[in-house]
Each structure stands twice: as structure tokens, then as C-alpha cells.
VOGU-3710 file (C-alpha; in Angstrom, 3 decimals, decimal comma):
1> mqgslghflk> 39,708/154,037/-121,126  38,278/151,932/-118,267  38,205/153,935/-115,022  38,160/157,245/-116,871  35,310/159,726/-117,040  35,436/159,137/-120,795  34,276/155,549/-120,292  31,209/156,807/-118,380  30,385/159,440/-121,011  30,652/156,915/-123,825
11> ansatldnca> 28,447/154,384/-122,024  25,767/157,000/-121,227  25,949/159,253/-124,276  22,369/158,493/-125,305  20,846/159,656/-122,008  22,950/162,715/-121,099  21,992/166,285/-121,993  24,566/168,715/-123,333  25,507/169,954/-119,859  25,875/166,481/-118,379
21> sealhlsgai> 27,927/165,301/-121,355  30,633/167,936/-121,032  34,046/166,212/-121,183  35,399/167,651/-117,932  38,414/165,326/-118,028  39,614/166,708/-121,366  39,784/170,371/-120,391  43,515/170,549/-121,190  44,066/172,911/-118,273  44,652/172,975/-114,523
31> qnlgalvald> 43,864/175,479/-111,790  46,587/178,095/-111,853  47,746/177,818/-108,222  49,634/174,556/-108,871  51,731/172,923/-111,595  51,640/169,577/-113,401  54,012/167,438/-115,429  53,174/164,145/-117,092  55,699/161,463/-118,004  55,723/158,247/-119,983
41> vdsqnivaas> 55,671/155,306/-117,579  58,311/153,342/-119,494  60,817/155,972/-120,614  60,223/158,333/-117,659  60,446/161,222/-120,139  58,194/164,252/-119,725  55,355/164,249/-122,270  53,333/167,216/-120,966  53,713/170,219/-118,655  51,613/173,177/-117,499
51> dniaallate> 52,520/176,577/-118,881  53,019/178,029/-115,367  55,646/175,524/-114,259  58,640/177,799/-114,756  57,033/180,624/-112,779  55,911/178,448/-109,872  58,711/175,898/-109,639  61,667/177,919/-111,022  62,331/175,281/-113,676  62,991/175,628/-117,378
61> hhemligtaf> 60,179/176,834/-119,580  57,487/174,190/-120,081  58,232/173,900/-123,810  61,829/172,968/-123,002  60,751/170,178/-120,647  58,872/168,150/-123,279  60,868/165,041/-124,265  63,483/165,398/-121,515  64,065/163,020/-118,619  61,928/163,684/-115,551
71> ahhfpmqaye> 64,877/162,743/-113,311  67,015/165,469/-114,873  64,737/168,206/-113,577  63,224/166,559/-110,504  65,857/164,084/-109,218  64,469/163,670/-105,671  60,945/163,072/-106,935  62,135/160,647/-109,628  64,076/158,683/-107,014  61,016/158,352/-104,776
81> ldaesletpg> 58,555/157,406/-107,529  57,535/153,826/-106,827  56,287/151,884/-109,840  54,365/149,427/-107,626  52,465/152,192/-105,854  51,362/153,497/-109,250  49,950/150,186/-110,506  46,410/150,972/-109,365  44,818/153,488/-111,786  43,958/156,777/-110,122
91> lhvtlsdryp> 45,579/155,952/-106,760  47,159/159,134/-105,443  50,569/158,765/-103,812  51,963/161,715/-101,900  55,774/161,855/-101,897  57,507/162,383/-98,586  59,581/165,416/-99,563  57,979/168,741/-100,358  59,249/170,603/-103,396  60,744/174,066/-102,759
101> gngqlydvtc> 59,300/176,202/-105,538  59,663/179,871/-106,263  59,015/181,169/-102,727  56,411/178,440/-101,982  56,505/174,833/-100,733  54,565/172,270/-102,759  53,229/168,839/-101,857  53,949/166,403/-104,673  51,265/163,845/-105,531  51,443/161,213/-108,280
111> hrlgdivfve> 48,947/158,943/-109,978  48,879/156,790/-113,071  46,271/156,446/-115,792  47,123/154,207/-118,709  50,728/154,742/-119,780  50,957/158,219/-118,277  52,132/159,184/-114,784  50,806/162,549/-113,599  52,898/164,501/-111,081  51,113/167,441/-109,461
121> fipappmqeg> 52,652/170,186/-107,359  50,073/171,496/-104,877  50,691/174,510/-102,604  51,450/173,514/-99,017  51,526/175,697/-95,908  54,822/176,045/-94,059  55,636/172,916/-92,087  53,807/173,165/-88,765  53,902/169,718/-87,198  52,059/170,890/-84,094
131> llrdqmrmtq> 49,146/172,226/-86,167  48,933/169,007/-88,191  48,904/166,926/-84,982  46,092/169,102/-83,589  44,110/168,692/-86,799  44,601/164,914/-86,720  43,502/164,689/-83,079  40,474/166,901/-83,703  39,468/164,756/-86,677  39,899/161,571/-84,657
141> racnkiarae> 37,719/162,926/-81,833  35,059/163,964/-84,341  35,115/160,515/-85,979  34,616/158,917/-82,564  31,689/161,241/-81,816  30,135/160,425/-85,187  30,429/156,698/-84,484  28,774/157,074/-81,048  26,093/159,605/-82,047  22,602/158,740/-80,872
151> sfgtatqiaa> 21,264/159,052/-84,411  22,491/159,603/-87,916  20,883/163,051/-87,916  23,037/164,009/-84,933  26,084/162,510/-86,667  25,566/164,712/-89,742  25,647/167,855/-87,627  28,799/166,684/-85,817  30,416/166,037/-89,202  29,436/169,458/-90,588
161> damrkltgla> 30,805/171,269/-87,524  34,034/169,249/-87,587  34,530/169,800/-91,326  34,173/173,548/-90,941  36,648/173,602/-88,036  39,152/171,413/-89,914  39,056/173,336/-93,188  38,509/176,831/-91,843  35,954/177,443/-94,586  32,929/179,661/-94,042
171> kcmvyqfmpd> 30,159/177,096/-94,526  30,035/173,293/-94,527  26,952/171,245/-95,403  25,832/167,629/-95,635  23,921/167,219/-98,879  21,743/164,151/-99,563  20,700/163,091/-103,055  17,059/162,307/-103,705  15,915/159,451/-105,983  15,765/161,804/-108,995
181> wsgrviaesr> 19,263/163,191/-108,158  17,913/166,448/-106,841  19,384/167,081/-103,413  18,629/168,516/-100,005  20,870/170,082/-97,365  20,269/168,033/-94,190  22,958/169,566/-91,938  24,821/172,854/-91,984  27,543/174,725/-90,082  28,175/178,336/-91,171
191> aehmpsylnl> 29,511/181,718/-90,324  26,810/184,289/-89,565  27,354/186,226/-92,777  26,840/183,164/-94,990  23,289/182,419/-96,223  21,613/179,283/-94,889  20,563/176,499/-97,238  19,452/174,108/-94,506  16,516/171,902/-95,654  16,469/173,533/-99,100
201> ffpahdipaq> 16,298/171,419/-102,252  18,584/171,852/-105,263  17,640/170,500/-108,713  19,509/167,579/-110,264  21,021/169,661/-113,058  22,977/171,705/-110,481  25,303/168,697/-110,180  25,154/166,956/-113,583  25,626/163,232/-114,070  29,274/163,229/-115,103
211> arhlyslvts> 30,204/165,445/-112,133  28,460/162,976/-109,803  30,267/160,077/-111,445  33,634/161,719/-110,827  33,113/161,311/-107,069  33,187/157,540/-107,542  36,642/157,950/-109,108  38,129/160,835/-107,111  36,678/161,164/-103,611  37,183/164,903/-103,110
221> rsvsavddhn> 37,290/168,045/-105,235  38,755/171,475/-104,435  38,027/174,651/-106,407  40,580/177,334/-105,542  38,969/180,304/-107,272  36,049/181,181/-109,521  37,856/183,614/-111,842  38,547/180,955/-114,543  42,259/181,840/-114,549  43,719/178,449/-115,535
231> srllaaphie> 47,049/177,195/-116,852  47,096/175,352/-120,151  48,909/172,073/-120,669  51,396/171,585/-123,478  51,771/167,953/-124,584  54,187/166,129/-126,878  52,999/165,809/-130,494  52,127/162,116/-130,112  49,789/162,831/-127,184  46,349/163,577/-128,612
241> qldltysmlr> 44,582/164,418/-125,326  45,537/164,219/-121,675  42,935/162,480/-119,529  42,715/164,519/-116,304  40,022/162,386/-114,676  42,041/161,859/-111,475  43,881/165,179/-111,394  43,555/167,139/-108,141  44,320/170,348/-110,017  42,017/169,747/-113,000
251> svsamhtayf> 40,439/172,999/-114,158  36,812/173,739/-113,380  34,007/173,947/-115,920  33,128/177,530/-116,822  29,510/176,589/-116,122  30,467/175,565/-112,598  32,518/178,647/-111,778  29,741/180,894/-113,097  27,321/178,994/-110,859  29,594/179,706/-107,874
261> rnmglqssfs> 29,876/183,380/-108,780  26,091/183,609/-108,925  26,015/182,168/-105,399  28,491/184,798/-104,219  31,283/182,257/-103,585  35,036/182,462/-104,201  36,104/178,822/-103,582  34,707/175,446/-102,561  35,613/171,968/-101,389  33,497/168,814/-101,545
271> vgltlnetlw> 33,783/165,138/-100,605  31,631/162,335/-101,986  29,609/160,149/-99,612  29,350/156,735/-101,254  27,270/153,946/-99,700  27,210/150,455/-101,211  28,945/151,737/-104,373  26,259/154,386/-104,911  26,746/158,123/-104,394  24,479/158,875/-101,417
281> glmvchhdap> 25,419/162,522/-100,968  28,194/165,078/-100,532  29,906/167,066/-97,830  30,098/170,506/-99,428  32,106/173,497/-98,168  31,695/177,074/-99,441  34,048/179,976/-98,827  33,976/183,706/-99,484  37,694/183,982/-100,390  39,961/182,087/-102,799
291> gflpvdvrrl> 41,855/179,122/-101,386  42,902/175,531/-101,894  43,049/172,891/-99,177  46,468/171,354/-98,455  46,791/167,665/-99,271  46,982/166,594/-95,607  43,830/168,523/-94,681  42,088/167,081/-97,705  42,914/163,547/-96,538  41,600/164,294/-93,023
301> aedlaaalia> 38,397/165,684/-94,553  37,986/162,422/-96,475  38,400/160,551/-93,163  35,525/162,581/-91,683  33,335/161,742/-94,669  34,255/158,062/-94,372  33,298/158,100/-90,676  29,917/159,630/-91,512  29,127/157,079/-94,209  30,277/154,285/-91,860
311> rlsqeqhqer> 27,798/155,624/-89,280  25,043/155,546/-91,894  25,958/151,976/-92,852  25,962/150,981/-89,176  22,530/152,510/-88,650  21,169/150,690/-91,685  22,554/147,373/-90,413  20,980/147,994/-87,007  17,676/148,862/-88,639  17,910/145,700/-90,719
321> avriqrlrsi> 18,447/143,562/-87,607  15,432/145,163/-85,934  13,381/144,694/-89,097  14,265/141,017/-89,303  13,248/140,573/-85,672  9,967/142,362/-86,342  9,337/140,260/-89,426  9,969/137,036/-87,497  7,350/138,177/-85,020  4,881/138,882/-87,834
331> etsmaadlka> 5,654/135,498/-89,425  5,089/133,673/-86,146  1,798/135,427/-85,519  0,575/134,885/-89,096  1,595/131,221/-89,003  -0,368/130,729/-85,780  -3,456/132,398/-87,263  -3,217/130,424/-90,498  -2,778/127,113/-88,689  -5,748/127,941/-86,486
341> lkgisstlqk> -7,760/127,998/-89,739  -8,760/131,622/-89,270  -8,596/132,012/-93,035  -6,101/133,678/-95,329  -8,153/136,816/-95,979  -8,847/137,441/-92,298  -5,192/136,775/-91,425  -3,972/139,242/-94,050  -6,494/141,813/-92,851  -5,360/141,380/-89,245
351> haedlrtfmd> -1,679/141,847/-90,096  -1,992/144,388/-92,926  -0,961/147,331/-90,724  2,085/145,416/-89,423  3,142/144,621/-92,984  2,709/148,285/-93,962  4,848/149,702/-91,171  7,473/146,997/-91,596  8,332/148,296/-95,086  8,043/151,943/-93,963
361> adgfaaeyng> 5,231/152,494/-96,452  2,273/154,860/-96,529  -0,017/152,133/-97,775  -0,195/148,343/-98,144  -2,326/146,092/-100,314  -2,626/142,325/-100,658  -4,435/140,592/-103,500  -5,755/137,131/-102,667  -8,274/135,160/-104,659  -9,511/138,312/-106,402
371> qiitagrtpp> -9,943/140,218/-103,126  -7,987/143,416/-102,346  -7,038/143,918/-98,681  -5,572/147,322/-97,755  -4,067/149,283/-94,882  -2,956/152,914/-94,693  -3,206/155,269/-97,667  -3,577/153,381/-100,943  -4,814/154,200/-104,452  -8,220/152,897/-105,609
381> selileilkl> -8,591/149,138/-106,022  -8,905/149,500/-109,801  -5,499/151,199/-109,973  -3,995/148,652/-107,575  -4,997/145,880/-109,972  -3,441/147,759/-112,909  -0,230/148,275/-110,922  -0,135/144,558/-110,105  -0,471/143,776/-113,821  2,375/146,177/-114,625
391> giktgakgyf> 4,570/144,602/-111,955  3,871/141,075/-113,185  4,682/142,153/-116,730  7,946/143,973/-116,002  9,255/142,561/-112,714  12,122/140,464/-114,058  13,918/140,162/-110,694  11,061/138,441/-108,873  9,988/141,799/-107,479  8,991/145,165/-108,940
401> mdaalpnsmp> 9,777/148,598/-107,560  9,412/152,090/-108,988  10,054/155,305/-107,047  8,493/157,499/-109,739  5,474/155,490/-110,864  3,598/158,446/-112,479  6,459/158,780/-114,974  6,033/155,206/-116,244  2,294/154,860/-115,579  0,436/158,087/-116,471
411> ealehrqtac> -2,828/156,912/-114,902  -1,069/156,984/-111,510  -0,362/160,734/-111,798  -3,667/161,847/-110,281  -3,049/159,422/-107,387  0,608/160,414/-106,797  -0,119/161,200/-103,145  -0,776/157,495/-102,555  0,968/155,807/-105,518  4,094/157,816/-106,233
421> gvflqpvkle> 6,294/154,843/-105,329  5,437/151,129/-105,317  7,115/147,899/-104,272  5,531/144,606/-105,352  6,501/141,192/-103,975  6,425/138,757/-105,632  5,582/139,050/-109,315  5,240/135,321/-109,960  1,945/134,292/-111,478  1,811/130,965/-109,686
431> rdcllawfrg> 1,675/132,651/-106,290  -1,632/132,664/-104,455  -1,028/136,119/-103,049  0,581/139,385/-104,213  1,816/141,959/-101,697  2,222/145,636/-102,621  3,476/148,669/-100,690  2,888/152,304/-101,648  4,596/155,599/-100,851  3,604/159,166/-101,519
441> pvvdeatwag> 6,019/161,893/-102,712  9,186/162,552/-100,743  7,613/165,809/-99,546  4,215/167,338/-100,106  5,789/170,759/-100,522  9,483/171,285/-101,269  11,335/174,513/-100,687  13,948/174,951/-103,379  16,977/177,193/-103,626  15,631/178,772/-106,791
451> dpndkprevr> 13,166/177,456/-109,356  14,246/173,873/-110,204  12,525/174,130/-113,581  14,557/177,162/-114,566  17,205/175,998/-117,028  18,550/179,207/-118,622  20,212/178,741/-121,980  22,907/180,622/-123,819  23,147/180,841/-127,597  26,712/180,393/-128,780
461> adgteilspr> 28,295/182,096/-131,794  27,602/179,069/-134,000  23,896/179,240/-133,174  23,775/176,179/-130,896  22,309/176,387/-127,402  23,936/175,368/-124,140  22,616/175,431/-120,596  23,849/178,367/-118,547  24,064/178,447/-114,765  21,023/179,757/-112,993
471> nsfetwkqah> 21,509/183,038/-111,216  18,748/182,952/-108,612  18,926/181,052/-105,342  15,998/182,743/-103,656  13,707/180,214/-101,976  11,017/178,893/-104,285  8,240/176,510/-103,305  6,974/173,658/-105,428  3,746/171,913/-104,483  4,763/168,369/-105,389
481> invaqpwtde> 7,655/166,187/-106,435  6,651/163,165/-108,505  9,123/160,897/-106,797  8,972/158,818/-103,615  11,701/157,709/-101,279  12,815/154,524/-103,040  13,102/151,107/-101,551  16,731/150,119/-101,865  18,213/146,907/-103,238  18,852/146,032/-99,600
491> dasvaqsmfq> 15,114/146,454/-98,888  14,337/144,268/-101,899  16,783/141,623/-100,701  15,235/141,550/-97,222  11,706/141,459/-98,612  12,509/138,776/-101,161  14,154/136,432/-98,654  11,960/137,136/-95,647  8,523/137,549/-97,201  9,155/134,341/-99,114
501> eildliaeqa> 8,381/132,464/-95,908  5,127/134,347/-95,365  4,101/133,706/-98,964  5,009/130,039/-98,582  2,799/129,874/-95,488  -0,058/131,459/-97,421  0,523/129,144/-100,391  0,595/126,095/-98,105  -2,580/127,196/-96,359  -4,285/127,940/-99,686
511> tsirqlnlah> -3,355/124,488/-100,963  -4,705/122,919/-97,777  -7,952/124,853/-98,073  -8,364/123,891/-101,730  -7,664/120,256/-100,920  -10,074/120,372/-97,999  -12,816/121,938/-100,114  -12,205/119,435/-102,875  -12,295/116,595/-100,369  -15,617/117,822/-98,992
521> enlasftqta> -17,050/118,168/-102,498  -15,952/114,673/-103,488  -16,679/112,936/-100,196  -20,409/112,489/-100,760  -19,967/111,282/-104,341  -17,080/109,012/-103,376  -18,940/107,501/-100,414  -22,138/106,949/-102,391  -20,284/105,247/-105,253  -18,105/103,151/-102,930
531> vhdiraplrt> -21,125/101,967/-100,921  -22,941/101,079/-104,142  -19,984/99,035/-105,393  -19,582/97,292/-102,054  -23,296/96,468/-101,749  -23,357/94,557/-105,064  -21,058/91,692/-103,957  -22,667/91,709/-100,500  -26,098/91,174/-102,105  -24,647/88,284/-104,108
541> isfaleelrg> -23,227/86,696/-100,943  -26,517/87,235/-99,042  -28,501/85,668/-101,878  -26,112/82,715/-102,013  -26,476/82,090/-98,273  -30,298/82,175/-98,516  -30,235/79,717/-101,437  -27,887/77,442/-99,557  -30,209/77,445/-96,511  -33,178/76,604/-98,746
551> svdantaaad> -31,397/73,633/-100,338  -29,730/72,233/-97,238  -32,186/69,233/-97,051  -31,847/68,308/-100,676  -29,470/65,427/-101,265  -29,412/65,014/-104,987  -26,782/65,494/-107,641  -28,676/68,539/-108,933  -28,721/70,051/-105,440  -24,985/69,419/-105,115
561> rfraeitraa> -24,318/71,161/-108,407  -26,524/74,072/-107,348  -24,745/74,419/-104,027  -21,357/74,346/-105,836  -22,440/77,152/-108,201  -23,772/79,249/-105,331  -20,590/78,711/-103,362  -18,473/79,696/-106,378  -20,531/82,882/-106,890  -20,065/83,749/-103,229
571> dvsidrlnsl> -16,299/83,143/-103,464  -16,050/85,399/-106,546  -18,005/88,127/-104,764  -15,807/87,808/-101,666  -12,666/88,073/-103,832  -14,129/91,066/-105,610  -15,035/92,668/-102,292  -11,515/92,093/-100,916  -9,947/93,525/-104,063  -12,235/96,535/-103,927
581> meqvlafvei> -11,441/97,198/-100,274  -7,706/96,922/-100,969  -8,018/99,424/-103,828  -10,054/101,828/-101,680  -7,540/101,612/-98,823  -4,647/102,150/-101,244  -6,419/105,146/-102,781  -7,036/106,706/-99,357  -3,467/105,945/-98,262  -2,052/107,769/-101,294
591> gntklnaesv> -4,011/110,854/-100,278  -2,329/110,766/-96,874  1,176/110,217/-98,234  3,824/112,943/-97,884  5,686/113,586/-101,098  9,280/113,340/-99,740  10,600/114,368/-103,143  13,978/113,177/-104,367  15,729/112,590/-107,665  14,092/109,602/-109,385
601> eladvvddve> 15,301/107,797/-112,506  12,183/107,101/-114,575  13,966/104,229/-116,284  14,225/102,505/-112,883  10,518/103,159/-112,247  9,569/101,495/-115,545  11,870/98,564/-114,675  9,926/98,155/-111,408  6,585/98,269/-113,228  7,762/95,691/-115,768
611> dllsgqlrdh> 8,845/93,362/-112,960  5,566/93,784/-111,034  3,424/93,117/-114,116  5,660/90,555/-115,844  3,026/87,825/-115,477  0,211/89,908/-116,940  2,393/91,187/-119,757  3,416/87,626/-120,604  -0,103/86,152/-120,312  -1,581/88,707/-122,699
621> gatltrgelp> 1,347/88,890/-125,140  1,903/92,552/-124,293  5,023/94,466/-125,419  6,425/97,363/-123,361  8,473/99,937/-125,342  10,345/102,984/-124,072  11,444/106,424/-125,233  13,505/109,006/-123,370  13,211/108,450/-119,614  15,223/111,115/-117,713
631> svignrallt> 15,502/111,714/-113,988  12,751/113,777/-112,331  12,082/115,117/-108,858  9,362/113,112/-107,143  8,389/110,107/-105,034  9,539/106,851/-106,598  6,904/104,634/-104,961  4,033/106,922/-105,991  5,281/107,302/-109,567  5,626/103,512/-109,783
641> taiqnlvqna> 2,007/103,119/-108,620  0,740/105,640/-111,183  2,573/104,126/-114,163  1,655/100,606/-113,022  -2,027/101,595/-113,048  -1,730/103,017/-116,566  -0,016/99,876/-117,866  -2,643/97,660/-116,184  -5,341/99,874/-117,710  -3,788/99,352/-121,157
651> isyrhaerdp> -3,793/95,572/-120,635  -7,393/95,556/-119,393  -8,625/97,648/-122,332  -6,654/95,774/-124,980  -8,067/95,239/-128,464  -9,344/91,729/-129,188  -7,661/91,598/-132,619  -4,104/92,627/-131,701  -1,536/92,092/-129,004  -1,102/95,042/-126,628
661> vidirtervr> 1,795/97,421/-127,351  2,403/99,930/-124,548  4,871/102,803/-124,976  6,279/104,915/-122,120  8,288/108,082/-122,791  8,664/111,697/-121,641  8,439/115,145/-123,186  9,720/118,472/-121,802  7,355/121,389/-122,161  6,986/125,022/-121,120
671> lgrsvqicvs> 10,637/125,966/-121,609  11,772/122,998/-119,568  9,726/123,913/-116,500  7,737/120,654/-116,487  7,992/117,048/-117,640  5,234/114,982/-119,256  5,239/111,210/-118,730  3,258/109,742/-121,632  1,815/106,188/-121,634  0,320/105,170/-124,984
681> dngigvdpqh> -1,375/101,926/-126,053  -3,053/100,357/-129,091  -6,164/99,248/-127,224  -9,824/100,008/-127,730  -9,414/103,696/-126,811  -11,698/106,056/-124,905  -14,458/108,260/-126,277  -13,231/111,910/-125,801  -16,549/112,852/-124,176  -15,551/110,732/-121,189
691> aerifqpfkr> -12,026/112,244/-120,899  -12,709/113,853/-117,502  -15,185/111,327/-116,095  -12,749/108,403/-116,220  -10,496/110,029/-113,576  -13,276/110,093/-110,991  -13,327/107,207/-108,487  -15,552/104,261/-109,478  -16,636/105,913/-112,738  -16,420/103,000/-115,186
701> lhrrdeiegt> -17,304/102,974/-118,884  -17,886/99,186/-119,143  -19,681/96,585/-117,052  -17,514/94,365/-114,901  -18,626/91,278/-116,773  -17,131/92,895/-119,901  -13,839/94,244/-118,484  -12,607/93,482/-114,983  -11,584/96,409/-112,744  -12,457/98,495/-109,696
711> giglatvhrv> -12,724/101,958/-111,242  -10,057/103,413/-108,958  -6,928/103,016/-111,113  -7,139/106,280/-113,089  -8,324/108,186/-109,996  -5,145/106,977/-108,301  -3,052/108,249/-111,229  -4,678/111,666/-110,955  -4,096/111,797/-107,194  -0,396/110,897/-107,584
721> aalhhgtawl> -0,013/113,703/-110,147  -1,715/116,173/-107,799  0,625/115,215/-104,951  3,507/116,141/-107,283  1,867/119,570/-107,902  0,982/118,369/-111,395  -1,969/116,865/-113,225  -2,996/113,928/-115,420  -5,253/113,749/-118,438  -6,322/111,759/-121,477
731> diseaetags> -4,760/113,214/-124,609  -7,835/113,550/-126,816  -5,669/114,768/-129,697  -4,886/111,065/-130,159  -8,577/110,131/-130,342  -8,529/109,520/-134,104  -5,724/106,980/-133,774  -5,992/103,493/-132,321  -5,724/103,225/-128,550  -5,273/105,800/-125,828
741> rfvieipgqg> -2,554/108,190/-124,672  -2,460/109,218/-121,011  -0,215/112,058/-119,760  1,130/112,787/-116,273  2,663/116,277/-116,097  4,795/117,263/-113,093  7,097/120,266/-112,435  10,648/120,030/-113,748  13,958/119,379/-112,007  14,266/121,111/-108,654
751> slm> 10,722/122,493/-108,473  9,591/120,203/-105,630  12,784/120,083/-103,568
//
């Protein structure tokens, strides 16, 4: 049943040990100090009753109640039962009138689970309105003090003192769970005769998983006595088992009461402290005499716990605001250093300590371009690299965190002082930089209330073993705990959103540096080739001018023809020079163009290319065919230029024996993360050995008197692809077929926005 402890046990059956899988909700008994009846929600007939009901409430014997109308025996309570207030499973409703039992007043609480309404009769002290008002005012003052406490540590002590005063119990503690569900007492208020557990650790199996889960369903739990004297429940024949998940009176596990007896206790009360839907800790009260808290006191105790957890939430929000402010300062400083071209490595080194303290880590490491930069206490570089590999492999959320790394990575065990916990951001392979934070164990030496490894077992009559409660709570010291204080989902959220900007800055700077280095590498080659290509037409023009000067006095038909030929050669060279300069300027301009990405319909781009080249296509009898042409994210003008150059290239390198056929289509690759624009032709093709050379500026495979061109077209295509964070290449797999197939690959939809 959803909302029942049974649902939790079923969902976690594979991971719970025999103690943690005990079906506490199906005990079939309640603590003997109170009584319980259960009724069918539709008929309002009693379907179950505790065997002590006649003695406590002066009613008929419990066997006689089964199948009879609830209203017949409890008319005032039946009248007040509100079906609407029982719609929410597990919601406890306290009726206004107390029930006068056999010499004792009882508070009456009701809750519903499935088709059953549970009515519980809980002992109540004589009506003392003045005392209740004093308790309410004291609780309110304590809640105000908790809210205004200078620190959460101070607030925990205020809460412990107030809880002890409110309940009158001998000792009250604030108990915080560790990442492995062991726990530590962080605040304590006690009578002098009670032993102190302040700052002691308790192993996880002291409060098993299903007991912890119950606090998410029922906020508080009261144990009236440890003598295991319970009252059994008798149910109607059609009721297989009564689910007591939400019962205030539910009986206590024999394991738990034995545990209390071993501690020298007679009763207890506890309230769950839940933060962001996760059990953070408990407020636990111990007493040296039997007793059960009245319902009103129990509610006030829950208010104290709520005030404490609200104070913790407030402190975390304040810390988050301060952290964001600190991170903005780090971002600003790093951005300034990166823009000043101080270098990525030196910038990371300068700010490594700031990045370490920001995430409250013992150590920090950044991996950039194969270099490991560290601050604080970190494991060896070899282990850091292995941890980064593990994070990349398993970090499905975009980040990777593990508070007990030695358990999942045995090689980290000997370095647990520096690599017990790790947080890695991000785990994306395409990033230029990986950031990692490290924490050591929660404590170097923990003082436990008894040996946490001691799990005594009892052999039952059938030969099976069960865990038995430990009987020693003498302090015991353990050298290490293989678990670090974990980074929370909140930490991960902050890191993921905030560090994204720092990583983007680094990625942008890395791209700029790569482009700058590439530009420097290509500048000499580009300049030399460009000058060579420009000099050729200039030499032709210079020669023509000299020839014209030498023939200026000749006045014959032959001289006229000679001058006409020289003039024509000069005109051709001037046209070629102009065309070359236009291509060079266009190529340089593309390199300076900002992408300004938007959604582009490739079909519209091909329409533009067909219009621009309509004359050439017509003059050479070329046919342009199309396949699938979806929308992409990019720059329409640049994509038009690239495809236009490929189509012109296909026309220029057409085969002499057939009309050009040029096909343009797309393919989606890499699970849809990129798009390939493919331009194929049936021309003369390209020798695969020149597949890379042809994309370099001015690198031609044919003389200009064979095929006209500037040698910049394919270089332009490659530059356009690079501006789209993609690439371009000649598909040499098509080398055995006629013609060529060029591919422009760019990231898929949304990658450039």
C-alpha cells in the first residue's frame, strides 16, 4: 500500500538485512497503556479492537465489538468523525472531546489508511488549561530563540534544553545522521544522573532503515515502557493484517526495547528532523521511568523540531547567498585574468585555493590540456586522473560525486585521508577543463558509544540467526571512517549552474588561444602563397607595359595586333588580380564574422545558391538534386557561402564527357547530436592523397590554364564549418566512384544557441 511502511520494505527488500527488514507495521499489537479500535470507512462498523479495551475504556469485551457499529459504543466520537479530515492517508486528527475511561481521561486521535479508520485512545493528564498555556508560551519563546540564534550550533542547544523542559524527560539530545547513516549527538541537555553521549557516534544499525523511513511518515514516536507488555489486536475474519504504520500506539520491536534496557532506559520519545525530504537527524529524549507523552505535548515537541529544521534551512540559504556572492567575485577575477591573456593554466593556479575553499573541500584539482593543477590536500596525480576517468564514465547527471570513494574505488583506500569524498564538475568529454574537489573522512578519529562493528547475533529455535541488540555503550575509539561529509544535491545544483560560467570562460579562452595559435601557424604559409599568386598577374602586367613601350613607335598592322594581344593579356591579369583580391578579402572577412546562430532552413539556403548560380548551372547543363534538407542552427549567409563554393567547385571540376549532376542532402549522425551536409558530384574527382591539402588556402591541384579558380573556395568552406564548431572534409570512401563527395558537419539543433 502506497504510504505504508510495507511499500518501503517491498521496494528495498534486496538491500535490507534481516534487522532492517522487520515488518514493524505488522506487529498486530499496541503499547498497553492505550486502546485502539479500527472501523470500516464505508459501513462504520468495528473491524478490529485491542484486547485491553474493556479494561481501559469500560466497554464491552473486544470480541463482542467486532462487527458492531462504532456509533453504538462511541456515539460522541462517531458524531465528530469528519470524513473529509480523514481523506489524507496518515493524517492524525485529534477529536475535541476527551473520552472518560475507567478512571482515566483519554485523548482520541483518528487516522485513515486505505479503507480502515484507526481510532486510538491515548492517556491524557487531567485538564489543566493553565499548564497547557504555559507550555505553549514556553515553546513559542524557544522557537523564537531558535530562529534568532547566532548559529545553528547554538540553536541545537536551545532546542535540546527546551525539549527537556517541555517533556520533563531526563535527557534530550539532537542527533545528526552521517552520510553512512551512523549518527552523532551534537547537542544534549540532561539530568546529572544520566550518562552523557555528547559528540559520541552511534552505528547505523542502531536505527535500521525501516525505522528511519517511518519518521518520513509519522513525525514522532513515543515508547512508554521497555517491558514488552503489549496488547494484541483482534480483527474480523476478512482482515488479514492490520497496517499500523501511522499508529501512535504501535508496539515496539523487541529488539528496540532490549536495546533500551541495555542502555538503562525505561521510556523514550523522538522526533524526526527532515530537511528537503531527507531525514537529517532526530531529537531524541531518554527517561529513567515509564511514561507516554500526552498528545498536546507531543504536538508542541514537533513544533520545536520544526523550528530547529527551519533554522537549519535558513542557515543553508544564507550560506548559499554568500557562496553565490563569493563565486561571482571569483568569476569576475578569473574573467579579468583570462581576458588579459594571462593564460588558462596560470589563471587556474592563481584561483585554485579560492575554488577549493568555495566548495568547502580539503583539496582541489583542475585538469587542463593534460596538466594537473592542485591546491590543498589532494591524492597523487595518477589517482586524480583515474578518478576523473571514473567520473566521466559514471557521471550521468553532468557531475559526479561520491562520499565514500574507497568503497567503489579500492585503489583510493590508501589515500582516504585525501580522497575519501570527491565531487567532479563537469563530466562532459568536450569540455576543455575538468574541476575536482576532494574531502577526507568526516573525522580522523571517532569516539563511538560502543564498538560499531559489534553486531551480536542470536540463534533462534529454528536454527536461523537474527541480530540482537548490543549491550555495551562504553566509549570505543575507531581510527578512521571511510566516509566524507557529502556534497548535497543543493551543492551540486549551485556548482552545476555557477561553475558553468567559469567553464564557459575557460572554453572560450581555450578556443581563442587555439584559433590564435592556428592563425600564427598559417599566417606565414598563407602570406607566402597569397603573395606568390598576386605576383604572377603583376609580372604579366609589368611585362605587357614594357612590351608596349618598346613597340610604341611601330605603326604597322603587325605592331597593332601585338599591342592588342598585350593589352588583352594585361586585362586578363587585372581581372584575375581583382578576383583574387575579392576572394582573399572575403576569406578574411569570414574569419572575422560572428556566428549569430539562428534556426536556418537548409532548403532555403539551397534555393539561394541555385538562384545565385543559375547562369553557371544553365551554361554548363548542370542539374541540382536534393535529399532531406531539415532546419539547423547556424548562420544563413555563411552556410550559403559554403554550399555555393562546393557547387561552384563541382561545376569547375566537371567531367568532359558528361553533364554535371550535383546532389545536396543531409544525414544525422552521433545519436542526433550533429548534422552532415553532403554535396556530391559526378565530376573528375579528387585523389584521396590530396584530401587534406585541398582545404588549405591557394593549394590547387591543377594549373589555372586547365581549370579556372583562386584556390580559396574549399578553404572558405572549412572556415565556415569551423565557425559553426564543426568541420569539413572530402569523403574518401567515395573515391572509387565517379566524382567527389564533400561533407560539412555541424552540431545538431540547439547546440550553438
